Kinemage of the C-alpha trace (Angstrom):
@kinemage 1
@onewidth
@group {chain A} dominant
@subgroup {mainchain}
@vectorlist {calphas} color= white
{ca met a 1} P -10.242 17.743 4.948
{ca arg a 2} L -9.286 15.279 2.195
{ca met a 3} L -12.033 13.845 0.040
{ca lys a 4} L -11.347 10.158 1.050
{ca asp a 5} L -11.568 11.259 4.854
{ca arg a 6} L -14.664 13.290 4.200
{ca met a 7} L -16.354 10.245 2.517
{ca lys a 8} L -15.450 7.886 5.378
{ca arg a 9} L -16.909 10.397 7.947
{ca phe a 10} L -20.070 10.813 5.580
{ca phe a 11} L -20.811 7.126 5.510
{ca ser a 12} L -20.267 6.773 9.260
{ca phe a 13} L -22.883 9.451 9.736
{ca leu a 14} L -25.130 7.596 7.315
{ca leu a 15} L -24.797 4.395 9.080
{ca ile a 16} L -25.599 5.956 12.540
{ca gly a 17} L -28.571 7.742 11.008
{ca leu a 18} L -29.948 4.619 9.653
{ca ser a 19} L -29.410 2.516 12.744
{ca ala a 20} L -31.454 4.986 14.695
{ca phe a 21} L -34.370 5.568 12.175
{ca gly a 22} L -34.202 2.614 9.785
{ca ala a 23} L -37.017 0.714 11.536
{ca phe a 24} L -39.610 3.200 10.184
{ca ala a 25} L -39.908 4.281 6.498
{ca ser a 26} L -40.948 7.744 7.114
{ca glu a 27} L -38.118 8.335 9.570
{ca ala a 28} L -35.687 6.670 7.304
{ca met a 29} L -36.780 9.051 4.567
{ca asp a 30} L -36.237 11.861 6.766
{ca val a 31} L -32.584 10.769 7.313
{ca tyr a 32} L -31.914 10.332 3.689
{ca thr a 33} L -33.434 13.682 2.770
{ca phe a 34} L -31.286 15.349 5.476
{ca leu a 35} L -28.089 13.453 4.326
{ca tyr a 36} L -28.732 14.295 0.702
{ca glu a 37} L -29.199 18.003 1.551
{ca gln a 38} L -26.114 18.109 3.661
{ca ala a 39} L -23.869 16.253 0.933
{ca ala a 40} L -21.357 18.570 -0.433
{ca ser a 41} L -20.368 16.993 -3.898
{ca pro a 42} L -21.783 15.063 -6.592
{ca gln a 43} L -19.891 11.960 -5.163
{ca glu a 44} L -21.412 12.181 -1.793
{ca arg a 45} L -25.027 12.791 -3.308
{ca leu a 46} L -24.394 9.732 -5.515
{ca ala a 47} L -23.524 7.498 -2.297
{ca val a 48} L -26.780 8.602 -0.633
{ca leu a 49} L -28.860 7.747 -3.760
{ca lys a 50} L -27.055 4.337 -4.045
{ca ser a 51} L -27.814 3.613 -0.258
{ca leu a 52} L -31.322 4.722 -0.566
{ca ser a 53} L -32.121 2.751 -3.669
{ca asp a 54} L -30.672 -0.370 -1.828
{ca gln a 55} L -33.173 0.054 0.906
{ca asn a 56} L -36.196 0.064 -1.508
{ca ile a 57} L -38.213 2.484 0.728
{ca asp a 58} L -41.724 3.314 -0.237
{ca gly a 59} L -42.330 7.107 -0.825
{ca ala a 60} L -38.805 7.962 -2.106
{ca gly a 61} L -40.154 9.311 -5.482
{ca gln a 62} L -40.345 12.880 -4.177
{ca leu a 63} L -36.711 12.844 -3.148
{ca tyr a 64} L -35.613 11.399 -6.437
{ca ala a 65} L -37.419 14.009 -8.384
{ca gln a 66} L -35.878 16.713 -6.190
{ca ala a 67} L -32.357 15.209 -6.659
{ca leu a 68} L -32.804 15.148 -10.414
{ca thr a 69} L -33.945 18.843 -10.392
{ca gln a 70} L -30.970 19.678 -8.386
{ca leu a 71} L -28.652 17.628 -10.450
{ca leu a 72} L -29.773 19.419 -13.702
{ca gln a 73} L -29.240 22.901 -11.985
{ca glu a 74} L -25.640 22.017 -10.912
{ca phe a 75} L -24.576 19.942 -13.909
{ca pro a 76} L -23.472 22.840 -16.173
{ca ser a 77} L -21.049 24.106 -13.299
{ca leu a 78} L -19.268 20.759 -12.748
{ca lys a 79} L -15.645 20.902 -13.560
{ca thr a 80} L -13.703 17.792 -12.695
{ca thr a 81} L -14.011 14.461 -14.478
{ca ala a 82} L -14.854 12.756 -11.118
{ca glu a 83} L -17.724 15.193 -10.637
{ca arg a 84} L -19.055 14.629 -14.185
{ca asp a 85} L -18.819 10.788 -13.790
{ca ala a 86} L -20.752 10.964 -10.489
{ca ala a 87} L -23.342 13.190 -12.140
{ca asp a 88} L -23.708 10.685 -14.997
{ca gln a 89} L -24.040 7.915 -12.687
{ca ser a 90} L -26.530 9.756 -10.631
{ca ala a 91} L -28.675 10.673 -13.590
{ca arg a 92} L -28.747 7.095 -14.724
{ca leu a 93} L -29.785 5.884 -11.241
{ca leu a 94} L -32.408 8.575 -10.839
{ca ala a 95} L -33.900 7.748 -14.208
{ca gln a 96} L -34.126 4.084 -13.257
{ca leu a 97} L -35.663 4.818 -9.812
{ca leu a 98} L -38.085 7.512 -11.103
{ca gly a 99} L -39.217 5.218 -13.967
{ca asn a 100} L -39.742 2.379 -11.539
{ca ser a 101} L -41.594 4.477 -9.236
{ca lys a 102} L -43.897 5.914 -11.899
{ca tyr a 103} L -43.178 9.350 -10.704
{ca thr a 104} L -44.968 11.004 -13.708
{ca ser a 105} L -44.188 14.527 -12.906
{ca ala a 106} L -40.552 13.985 -13.417
{ca ala a 107} L -40.912 13.523 -17.133
{ca gly a 108} L -39.947 17.170 -17.861
{ca asp a 109} L -36.685 16.892 -16.006
{ca leu a 110} L -35.996 13.476 -17.581
{ca trp a 111} L -36.374 15.073 -21.005
{ca arg a 112} L -33.913 17.840 -19.880
{ca val a 113} L -31.410 15.136 -19.144
{ca val a 114} L -31.714 13.860 -22.758
{ca glu a 115} L -31.234 17.366 -24.022
{ca asn a 116} L -28.432 18.415 -21.608
{ca phe a 117} L -26.224 15.280 -20.828
{ca ser a 118} L -23.708 14.162 -23.490
{ca asn a 119} L -23.268 10.607 -22.306
{ca pro a 120} L -25.374 8.345 -24.486
{ca leu a 121} L -26.180 5.845 -21.809
{ca val a 122} L -27.501 8.632 -19.628
{ca lys a 123} L -29.740 9.732 -22.465
{ca ala a 124} L -30.808 6.136 -23.147
{ca asp a 125} L -31.799 5.510 -19.527
{ca ala a 126} L -33.725 8.852 -19.349
{ca leu a 127} L -35.574 7.854 -22.503
{ca ile a 128} L -36.436 4.424 -21.152
{ca ala a 129} L -37.754 5.951 -17.917
{ca met a 130} L -39.809 8.352 -19.889
{ca gly a 131} L -41.407 5.425 -21.466
{ca lys a 132} L -42.284 3.957 -18.117
{ca leu a 133} L -43.857 7.269 -17.183
{ca arg a 134} L -45.987 7.548 -20.314
{ca asn a 135} L -46.387 11.099 -20.021
{ca val a 136} L -48.093 11.881 -23.621
{ca asp a 137} L -46.809 15.466 -23.597
{ca tyr a 138} L -43.264 14.032 -24.439
{ca ala a 139} L -44.141 11.309 -26.868
{ca glu a 140} L -43.908 13.418 -29.930
{ca leu a 141} L -40.405 14.771 -28.889
{ca ile a 142} L -39.141 11.175 -28.532
{ca glu a 143} L -40.692 10.266 -31.981
{ca lys a 144} L -38.875 13.102 -33.572
{ca leu a 145} L -35.614 12.154 -31.877
{ca leu a 146} L -35.720 8.655 -33.203
{ca tyr a 147} L -36.976 9.842 -36.701
{ca asp a 148} L -33.780 12.060 -36.804
{ca leu a 149} L -31.544 9.254 -35.642
{ca asn a 150} L -32.972 6.935 -38.318
{ca leu a 151} L -32.069 9.308 -41.141
{ca lys a 152} L -28.449 8.712 -41.426
{ca pro a 153} L -25.643 7.370 -39.147
{ca ala a 154} L -24.722 9.665 -36.294
{ca thr a 155} L -21.181 11.178 -36.056
{ca asp a 156} L -20.538 8.700 -33.369
{ca pro a 157} L -22.570 5.718 -34.622
{ca glu a 158} L -22.165 3.634 -31.371
{ca ala a 159} L -23.467 6.633 -29.416
{ca gly a 160} L -26.426 7.173 -31.613
{ca glu a 161} L -27.268 3.347 -31.410
{ca lys a 162} L -27.494 3.714 -27.625
{ca ile a 163} L -29.664 6.613 -27.714
{ca ala a 164} L -31.916 4.956 -30.426
{ca tyr a 165} L -32.252 1.910 -28.176
{ca gly a 166} L -33.565 4.159 -25.375
{ca ala a 167} L -35.981 5.835 -27.568
{ca ile a 168} L -37.208 2.465 -29.141
{ca leu a 169} L -37.886 1.003 -25.603
{ca ala a 170} L -39.635 4.272 -24.717
{ca leu a 171} L -42.020 4.245 -27.563
{ca glu a 172} L -42.757 0.587 -26.945
{ca lys a 173} L -43.892 1.559 -23.520
{ca tyr a 174} L -45.896 4.620 -24.730
{ca gln a 175} L -47.899 2.311 -27.139
{ca gln a 176} L -48.928 5.371 -29.205
{ca pro a 177} L -49.822 4.757 -32.939
{ca ser a 178} L -47.710 7.713 -33.964
{ca gly a 179} L -44.653 5.975 -32.539
{ca tyr a 180} L -45.050 2.986 -34.829
{ca leu a 181} L -43.367 4.383 -37.947
{ca pro a 182} L -40.237 5.723 -36.162
{ca val a 183} L -39.785 2.157 -34.578
{ca phe a 184} L -40.414 0.607 -37.959
{ca phe a 185} L -37.792 2.649 -39.645
{ca ala a 186} L -35.408 1.885 -36.856
{ca ala a 187} L -35.973 -1.846 -37.546
{ca thr a 188} L -34.952 -1.159 -41.194
{ca gly a 189} L -32.258 1.465 -40.523
{ca trp a 190} L -28.474 1.716 -40.351
{ca tyr a 191} L -28.234 0.501 -36.823
{ca asn a 192} L -26.483 -2.739 -35.786
{ca lys a 193} L -28.274 -6.140 -35.525
{ca arg a 194} L -29.145 -5.638 -31.891
{ca ile a 195} L -30.912 -2.429 -32.278
{ca arg a 196} L -32.769 -3.576 -35.436
{ca glu a 197} L -34.017 -6.715 -33.682
{ca gln a 198} L -35.185 -4.694 -30.629
{ca ala a 199} L -37.087 -2.429 -32.949
{ca glu a 200} L -38.670 -5.533 -34.551
{ca arg a 201} L -39.548 -7.018 -31.126
{ca ser a 202} L -40.978 -3.688 -29.869
{ca leu a 203} L -43.415 -3.151 -32.970
{ca pro a 204} L -46.248 -5.485 -31.830
{ca tyr a 205} L -46.230 -3.864 -28.436
{ca ile a 206} L -47.005 -0.524 -30.021
{ca met a 207} L -49.719 -1.719 -32.341
{ca asp a 208} L -51.388 -5.076 -32.877
{ca asn a 209} L -52.897 -3.745 -36.070
{ca pro a 210} L -50.457 -1.409 -37.868
{ca glu a 211} L -52.858 -0.994 -40.921
{ca val a 212} L -53.181 2.742 -40.832
{ca pro a 213} L -49.451 3.767 -40.535
{ca leu a 214} L -48.204 1.149 -42.989
{ca thr a 215} L -50.999 1.994 -45.513
{ca ser a 216} L -49.907 5.545 -45.287
{ca leu a 217} L -46.341 4.495 -45.984
{ca ile a 218} L -47.190 2.266 -48.899
{ca arg a 219} L -49.280 4.992 -50.462
{ca ser a 220} L -46.596 7.803 -49.997
{ca ser a 221} L -44.238 8.808 -52.774
{ca ala a 222} L -41.642 9.751 -50.088
{ca tyr a 223} L -40.346 6.167 -49.562
{ca thr a 224} L -38.502 3.745 -51.803
{ca tyr a 225} L -39.836 0.513 -53.266
{ca asp a 226} L -37.698 -1.684 -50.824
{ca ile a 227} L -39.055 0.350 -47.776
{ca lys a 228} L -42.656 -0.334 -49.051
{ca phe a 229} L -41.895 -3.986 -49.617
{ca leu a 230} L -40.741 -4.124 -45.963
{ca ala a 231} L -43.777 -2.558 -44.735
{ca leu a 232} L -45.938 -5.051 -46.401
{ca gln a 233} L -43.799 -7.803 -44.931
{ca arg a 234} L -44.289 -6.205 -41.451
{ca met a 235} L -48.131 -6.110 -42.111
{ca glu a 236} L -47.959 -9.728 -42.942
{ca ala a 237} L -46.002 -10.596 -39.781
{ca ser a 238} L -48.346 -8.462 -37.472
{ca lys a 239} L -51.082 -9.712 -35.261
{ca ala a 240} L -53.663 -7.814 -37.527
{ca pro a 241} L -56.839 -9.613 -38.482
{ca ala a 242} L -57.037 -11.110 -41.905
{ca asp a 243} L -59.315 -8.532 -43.342
{ca ala a 244} L -56.920 -5.808 -42.477
{ca lys a 245} L -54.011 -7.744 -43.994
{ca ala a 246} L -56.092 -8.213 -47.087
{ca arg a 247} L -56.958 -4.431 -47.256
{ca val a 248} L -53.242 -3.528 -47.021
{ca ala a 249} L -52.376 -6.150 -49.595
{ca val a 250} L -54.830 -4.804 -52.215
{ca ile a 251} L -53.326 -1.273 -51.812
{ca ala a 252} L -49.838 -2.613 -52.107
{ca leu a 253} L -50.682 -4.553 -55.253
{ca ala a 254} L -52.296 -1.266 -56.821
{ca glu a 255} L -49.221 0.729 -55.837
{ca gly a 256} L -46.938 -1.992 -57.270
{ca trp a 257} L -48.625 -1.527 -60.714
{ca arg a 258} L -48.971 2.356 -60.557
{ca ala a 259} L -45.269 2.776 -60.022
{ca ser a 260} L -43.054 2.777 -63.123
{ca thr a 261} L -39.270 2.502 -63.334
{ca met a 262} L -36.600 1.306 -66.017
{ca asp a 263} L -34.173 0.308 -63.167
{ca val a 264} L -33.787 -3.362 -63.119
{ca lys a 265} L -33.272 -3.623 -59.320
{ca gln a 266} L -36.322 -1.573 -58.528
{ca arg a 267} L -38.330 -3.447 -61.041
{ca val a 268} L -37.498 -6.639 -59.183
{ca gln a 269} L -38.368 -4.931 -55.903
{ca leu a 270} L -41.887 -4.079 -57.379
{ca gly a 271} L -42.407 -7.567 -58.572
{ca asn a 272} L -41.542 -9.072 -55.184
{ca ser a 273} L -43.862 -6.577 -53.569
{ca arg a 274} L -46.651 -7.534 -55.993
{ca lys a 275} L -46.103 -11.264 -55.547
{ca leu a 276} L -46.369 -10.946 -51.746
{ca ala a 277} L -49.570 -8.814 -51.986
{ca ile a 278} L -51.194 -11.320 -54.328
{ca asp a 279} L -50.267 -14.132 -52.006
{ca met a 280} L -51.761 -12.310 -49.073
{ca ile a 281} L -54.924 -11.682 -51.109
{ca arg a 282} L -55.170 -15.402 -51.755
{ca arg a 283} L -54.794 -16.452 -48.210
{ca tyr a 284} L -56.886 -13.634 -46.643
{ca lys a 285} L -59.600 -13.139 -49.302
{ca thr a 286} L -61.159 -9.791 -50.235
{ca glu a 287} L -64.502 -8.409 -51.620
{ca asp a 288} L -62.839 -5.341 -52.974
{ca thr a 289} L -63.559 -5.554 -56.792
{ca thr a 290} L -60.895 -2.962 -57.358
{ca val a 291} L -58.209 -5.541 -57.098
{ca leu a 292} L -59.443 -7.538 -60.202
{ca pro a 293} L -57.876 -5.348 -62.890
{ca phe a 294} L -54.517 -5.414 -60.991
{ca leu a 295} L -54.638 -9.223 -60.762
{ca glu a 296} L -55.444 -9.536 -64.425
{ca arg a 297} L -52.361 -7.374 -65.136
{ca ser a 298} L -50.163 -9.455 -62.939
{ca tyr a 299} L -51.280 -12.383 -64.933
{ca lys a 300} L -50.700 -10.791 -68.318
{ca glu a 301} L -47.584 -8.498 -67.506
{ca gly a 302} L -45.989 -10.081 -64.322
{ca ile a 303} L -42.473 -9.866 -63.864
{ca asp a 304} L -42.216 -13.764 -63.928
{ca thr a 305} L -44.300 -16.884 -64.091
{ca glu a 306} L -44.592 -16.971 -60.382
{ca glu a 307} L -46.435 -13.709 -60.278
{ca lys a 308} L -48.785 -14.975 -62.989
{ca leu a 309} L -49.432 -18.187 -61.147
{ca asn a 310} L -49.992 -16.254 -57.973
{ca ala a 311} L -52.578 -14.104 -59.809
{ca val a 312} L -54.416 -17.264 -60.894
{ca ala a 313} L -54.557 -18.774 -57.390
{ca ala a 314} L -55.744 -15.322 -55.920
{ca leu a 315} L -58.553 -15.094 -58.466
{ca ser a 316} L -59.652 -18.583 -57.758
{ca ala a 317} L -59.602 -17.858 -53.957
{ca ile a 318} L -61.727 -14.704 -54.447
{ca gly a 319} L -64.114 -17.026 -56.424
{ca thr a 320} L -66.818 -14.436 -57.517
{ca asp a 321} L -68.412 -14.486 -60.933
{ca asp a 322} L -66.205 -11.568 -61.936
{ca ala a 323} L -63.131 -13.414 -60.804
{ca ala a 324} L -64.184 -16.637 -62.729
{ca arg a 325} L -64.915 -14.564 -65.741
{ca leu a 326} L -61.287 -13.232 -65.884
{ca leu a 327} L -60.013 -16.868 -65.435
{ca ser a 328} L -62.278 -18.028 -68.266
{ca asn a 329} L -60.992 -15.308 -70.541
{ca phe a 330} L -57.400 -16.436 -69.633
{ca leu a 331} L -58.312 -19.955 -70.612
{ca leu a 332} L -60.049 -18.836 -73.739
{ca ala a 333} L -56.861 -16.932 -74.838
{ca leu a 334} L -54.624 -20.104 -74.085
{ca asn a 335} L -57.030 -22.219 -76.236
{ca ala a 336} L -56.654 -19.687 -79.050
{ca lys a 337} L -52.938 -19.946 -78.786
{ca arg a 338} L -53.078 -23.733 -78.722
{ca lys a 339} L -55.140 -23.516 -81.796
{ca ala a 340} L -52.621 -21.250 -83.479
{ca asn a 341} L -49.981 -23.612 -82.325
{ca asn a 342} L -47.928 -20.809 -80.740
{ca ile a 343} L -47.922 -22.119 -77.144
{ca thr a 344} L -44.884 -21.370 -74.979
{ca gln a 345} L -43.446 -23.473 -72.150
{ca glu a 346} L -44.840 -20.771 -69.815
{ca asp a 347} L -48.251 -21.156 -71.414
{ca glu a 348} L -48.066 -24.912 -70.675
{ca gln a 349} L -47.607 -24.079 -66.906
{ca leu a 350} L -50.370 -21.475 -66.938
{ca val a 351} L -52.988 -23.771 -68.487
{ca arg a 352} L -52.332 -26.289 -65.753
{ca ala a 353} L -52.999 -23.766 -63.169
{ca val a 354} L -55.903 -21.874 -64.826
{ca ile a 355} L -58.119 -25.032 -65.318
{ca pro a 356} L -58.172 -26.239 -61.726
{ca ala a 357} L -58.505 -22.664 -60.492
{ca leu a 358} L -61.676 -22.268 -62.739
{ca gly a 359} L -63.007 -25.564 -61.390
{ca ala a 360} L -62.462 -24.445 -57.640
{ca thr a 361} L -64.651 -21.315 -58.255
{ca gly a 362} L -67.731 -23.610 -59.113
{ca lys a 363} L -69.144 -20.875 -61.261
{ca ser a 364} L -71.198 -21.752 -64.335
{ca val a 365} L -69.438 -18.849 -66.323
{ca ala a 366} L -66.339 -21.152 -66.393
{ca arg a 367} L -68.122 -23.924 -68.386
{ca pro a 368} L -67.702 -22.767 -71.996
{ca ala a 369} L -63.922 -22.166 -71.650
{ca leu a 370} L -63.517 -25.530 -69.873
{ca gln a 371} L -65.503 -27.403 -72.564
{ca ala a 372} L -63.470 -25.897 -75.250
{ca val a 373} L -60.336 -27.410 -73.994
{ca glu a 374} L -61.597 -30.844 -75.324
{ca tyr a 375} L -61.595 -29.615 -79.020
{ca gln a 376} L -58.035 -28.156 -78.899
{ca asp a 377} L -54.728 -30.149 -79.344
{ca trp a 378} L -54.026 -30.144 -75.650
{ca thr a 379} L -52.409 -33.123 -74.048
{ca asn a 380} L -54.541 -35.819 -72.474
{ca tyr a 381} L -53.382 -34.493 -68.956
{ca val a 382} L -54.658 -31.165 -69.699
{ca lys a 383} L -57.946 -32.430 -71.048
{ca thr a 384} L -58.441 -34.630 -67.835
{ca leu a 385} L -57.818 -31.546 -65.763
{ca ala a 386} L -60.644 -29.792 -67.603
{ca gln a 387} L -62.984 -32.684 -67.236
{ca asp a 388} L -62.296 -32.661 -63.380
{ca ala a 389} L -62.857 -29.104 -63.313
{ca leu a 390} L -66.247 -29.360 -65.037
{ca lys a 391} L -67.449 -31.864 -62.392
{ca gln a 392} L -66.928 -29.116 -59.860
{ca ile a 393} L -69.362 -26.682 -61.601
{ca lys a 394} L -72.967 -26.862 -60.582
C-alpha cells in the first residue's frame, strides 16, 4: 500500500475512533495510545501526536514521555530524509508538550535529545523544556553546555546561537545561582544581538542580587579587564540592594588599583572600572574603611580629572572623620601649591570640588585647612567657597 493511501486510511481510523470516544478524556487517551502503538512510521506517529496536542487532553504526559523514549530508541536507525524530518518535528513537539505538562521524569530523555539529535532547533526546544521541568540533576550539564558555547564561535555559528538560546532560557527557568555566570558570559559573548539581549533579559530572573558570582569574577585573575568592567556594570543594573552594590564597588575599586598594565587600552579599561566603582560608592555609601586608601590613590593618581573629582565626591559622601581628614590633606596640599605658585589648571578644578566636599562632611577636622584658604592667593570665588564650607561645620 502506498504511503499516501496508508496515511489517508490512518486518519480515517483516527477520526472514527475519536468520534466514538472523544466525549471522555480517559477513553480518548486510550484511543490515542492505541493509535500511536499501531502507527508504523515516524510520519504516522507524528500525525497522532499533532492530533493529540490539538485536543489538549489532561493526563497525556505519560504518553508523551513514552513516545519520546520510543523516538530516541528508533532515531539512530532512521534512514530517509522524510523519516528524520518527522522525527525532528516529533522531538520538538514532544519537548514542548512535556515542558508544558511539567512531566519532570522526562528530563533524562530530553537531555538525550540534546545529545543525540543534530538539528539545533530540536536541541534548543529540548533545553527550554528542561528549564520548565527544573530537574536540578541536569542544571550543571546545561551550564557546562552554555559555558562551552560561550568560549568561541561554533563551527556553524547560526546553529550554535540557536542552542545557546535554548540553554539561556533553560537556565532562566532553573533560577540556580550557578547558572548566572554562564548567562552573563552569553550576554557579553560572540552571539548576535538577539541572543545577547535575551541573556540580558534572563539575568534578573536568575538572581536579583548577583553579588556572589560577580564578586568572584571581579576578583579572579582568569578574566580580562573589560569583562570585569562589564560585571560591575551588570551589578549596578541589577535589583540588588544598595549595600550589596556598594560592597562589590569597593572590591572593584581595589582590584582596579591592584592590577597593573602598560597597555594603553587596558589602562583606560581599568580607569573606567574605577570611575564607575567610585561613583557607586558615592551613591550607595559604605562603612568599609579599606576603601579609603584606594580613594586617596584615585585622587592622586587617577587616570584623568574625572576620576579625581569622583574620589572627592565619594569621600564627601562617606563623610566620616577619616574621610574628612583625607579631604583636608588634599586641601592643605593645594594650599601649599598655591603658596608656591605652581598651581595647574587641574588643581583649580580640584580645589573648587574639595572645599564644598569638606563642608558637606560637617566635620571639625576640616576647619584648619578651610581657614587656611583665606591666607593664600586664591581667587575671591575660592575664598567664598571656603567661607561657605566653614559655616557648615559645627
